[in-house]
Structure formats: C-alpha cells, structure tokens
C-alpha positions in Angstrom: -90.0 77.8 250.9 -89.6 79.3 247.4 -86.8 81.5 248.7 -85.0 78.5 250.2 -85.4 76.5 247.0 -84.0 79.4 245.0 -81.0 79.7 247.3 -80.3 76.0 246.9 -80.5 76.3 243.1 -78.1 79.3 243.2 -75.7 77.4 245.4 -75.8 74.4 243.1 -75.2 76.6 240.1 -72.2 78.4 241.6 -70.8 75.0 242.9 -71.2 73.6 239.3 -69.3 76.6 237.9 -66.5 76.1 240.4 -66.4 72.4 239.6 -66.3 72.9 235.9 -63.6 75.5 236.2 -61.5 73.1 238.4 -61.9 70.4 235.8 -60.8 72.7 233.0 -57.8 74.0 235.0 -56.8 70.4 235.9 -57.2 69.2 232.3 -55.0 72.1 231.1 -52.4 71.4 233.8 -52.4 67.6 232.9 -52.0 68.3 229.2 -49.1 70.7 229.7 -47.4 68.2 232.0 -47.8 65.4 229.5 -46.6 67.6 226.6 -43.6 68.7 228.8 -42.7 65.0 229.6 -43.0 64.1 225.9 -40.9 67.1 224.9 -38.3 66.3 227.5 -38.2 62.7 226.3 -37.8 63.8 222.7 -34.9 66.1 223.6 -33.2 63.3 225.6 -33.6 60.9 222.7 -32.2 63.3 220.2 -29.2 64.2 222.5 -28.5 60.5 223.1 -28.6 59.7 219.4 -26.3 62.6 218.5 -23.9 61.5 221.2 -23.8 58.0 219.7 -23.2 59.4 216.3 -20.1 61.2 217.6 -18.8 58.3 219.7 -17.1 55.5 217.7 -18.9 52.1 218.0 -17.0 48.8 218.3 -16.4 47.3 214.8 -18.3 44.1 215.7 -21.5 46.0 216.5 -24.3 44.3 214.7 -26.5 47.3 214.4 -30.1 46.6 215.5 -32.4 49.0 217.2 -29.6 50.2 219.5 -31.3 49.3 222.7 -33.4 51.7 224.8 -32.9 55.0 226.6 -34.1 55.2 230.2 -36.4 58.1 230.9 -38.2 58.4 234.2 -40.1 55.0 234.5 -40.1 54.5 230.7 -37.8 53.1 228.0 -37.5 55.2 224.8 -37.0 53.0 221.7 -37.2 55.7 219.1 -39.3 58.5 217.6 -41.9 58.9 215.0 -42.4 61.8 212.7 -45.2 62.3 210.2 -44.8 65.7 208.4 -48.0 65.5 206.5 -50.1 65.8 209.7 -47.5 67.6 211.8 -47.2 64.7 214.3 -44.0 63.8 216.2 -43.7 61.7 219.3 -41.4 59.3 221.1 -41.9 55.5 220.9 -41.9 53.8 224.2 -41.3 50.1 225.1 -43.9 49.9 227.9 -47.2 48.6 226.7 -49.4 50.4 229.2 -52.2 53.0 229.2 -50.0 55.5 231.2 -47.2 55.1 228.6 -49.7 55.9 225.8 -50.5 59.2 227.7 -46.8 60.2 227.3 -46.1 59.0 223.8 -46.7 56.2 221.3 -45.8 52.6 222.1 -44.4 49.6 220.2 -47.2 47.1 220.7 -45.9 44.3 218.5 -43.2 43.0 216.2 -39.5 43.3 215.5 -37.1 45.9 216.8 -37.6 49.4 215.2 -36.3 49.6 211.7 -35.5 45.9 211.5 -37.1 43.4 209.0 -40.3 41.7 210.0 -42.4 44.7 210.8 -43.6 46.4 214.0 -46.8 48.0 215.3 -46.9 51.5 216.8 -50.0 52.3 218.9 -51.2 55.6 220.4 -54.2 57.4 221.8 -56.5 59.2 219.4 -56.9 62.1 221.8 -54.7 62.9 224.8 -56.3 65.5 227.1 -57.4 68.2 224.7 -54.6 67.6 222.2 -55.4 65.7 219.0 -52.3 63.4 219.4 -52.7 60.6 216.8 -56.2 61.7 215.7 -55.1 62.9 212.2 -53.5 59.6 211.1 -56.9 58.9 209.4 -56.0 61.7 207.0 -53.0 59.9 205.6 -53.1 58.6 202.1 -51.0 56.4 199.9 -47.6 57.9 199.3 -47.4 59.9 202.5 -44.2 59.5 204.5 -43.6 58.2 208.0 -40.1 58.6 209.5 -39.0 56.2 212.3 -35.8 56.9 214.2 -34.2 54.3 216.5 -31.6 54.7 219.2 -28.7 53.6 216.9 -29.2 56.9 215.0 -30.9 55.4 211.9 -33.9 57.2 210.5 -35.9 55.2 207.9 -38.5 56.6 205.6 -41.7 54.5 205.3 -44.3 55.1 202.6 -48.0 54.7 203.4 -49.8 52.2 201.1 -53.0 51.4 202.9 -55.3 53.2 205.4 -58.1 51.2 207.0 -60.9 52.8 209.0 -63.6 51.5 211.3 -61.6 48.3 212.0 -63.0 46.1 214.8 -60.9 46.1 218.1 -61.2 42.3 217.9 -59.4 42.3 214.5 -55.8 41.2 215.1 -54.8 40.7 211.5 -52.5 43.8 211.7 -50.4 42.1 214.3 -48.5 40.0 211.8 -45.0 39.7 210.4 -44.0 41.1 207.0 -41.1 40.7 204.7 -38.7 43.6 204.7 -39.1 46.9 206.6 -42.7 47.6 207.6 -44.6 49.7 210.1 -48.3 49.7 211.1 -49.9 52.5 213.1 -53.0 51.9 215.1 -55.2 54.3 217.0 -58.9 54.5 218.1 -61.7 56.3 216.5 -65.5 56.5 216.8 -65.2 56.9 220.6 -63.0 53.9 221.0 -65.4 51.5 219.3 -63.2 51.0 216.2 -59.6 51.5 215.0 -57.7 53.3 212.3 -54.9 51.2 210.8 -52.2 52.7 208.7 -49.7 50.4 206.9 -46.4 51.6 205.4 -43.2 50.1 204.1 -39.7 51.2 203.4 
C-alpha cells in the first residue's frame, strides 16, 4: 500500500514537472511569436511611411492621420516611442484584447497627432515581457513620440502621472484643446490603472 502511494506521488511529481515545462515552453513560444508580429508590423509601418515620404502627395491633401496600414487582421495607425523607458510599439485601430497582445491600441479620441487628444491603451505585461509596465516610471518633462501614417512624428511632453486610478474612472476619456495624448495601462494585478498625460 505504501509502495503504491509512493509510486503515485512520484508519477504526479514527474507529470507536474512535464506540465510546468510545457507551460514554460509554450509561454516562451507565444512571447516570441507576439514579439515577431509586433516587430514585423513596426517594420511594415516604417517602410510604408518612408514610401509615402518619397512619393509626392496631391496638393489638395488635407493631412490628417494618413489612414491606416493593413497588417494581417489589424490596422496600424502609427507607432509610439518612449526613449526614457525604452518602449516602442505599434498603435492599432482594433479595440480588442487580442490586438493589445500585439501592440498598443487607440481606445478613444481624435486621429493620431490631430487636435482634440487621443488615448493609447496597452497591457501592463504581455507574456513574460514588461510591455507598458514601466510607464509608471515616467515623470514630468519626459518625452513621448507619436508617429502617424502620414509620416509626421510629434513630440509630447509628460505633465501628469496618476497611479492607482479606478477602472471605473472615465475622466481620462475626454477631449482637450490642442495636441494631447493619454496613456493607460493596468497595475496592481489589473485592479487599478496608471494614467500618463502629455501634450505637444
């Protein structure tokens, strides 16, 4: 009886090790796949923007965000770069959980780099990568660079960082005068939000 119980325990232990190993391998594979998709999307965005810069536009072009760039099942609106925390990502039009696994999303507001302000949302963690986690380290004066598909890159300066904001607080989803961007990500295990406000 004791020998049988010991064999069962050994089997369960070995099975647990295999299961944990499988989860770790799967998580690594998933993270590499997502990073690859994001990297490919950033490359496509940069190539499309460079192509637009070398191709003359009609004179009656009104500017704007330049539309979107199709990539797989997503639409790339632009890119975000925050040198202070070493964060770069694409900005997607799709407001879905899956899109947030690939990059950041525009969750509210005007077109990128247009007056009125817009909100960029993203996961705190994505797999084992930190993704937008470090936005809570930003301070007043830090720079956020938003590029749109028309080739414009605008520098925004952080002026406020709010932590432990309730998920029910929708006050950040508002219009502003001039050029304004708000970044939102989760913290505290998804119970609260970090909100970063910046203006050009």
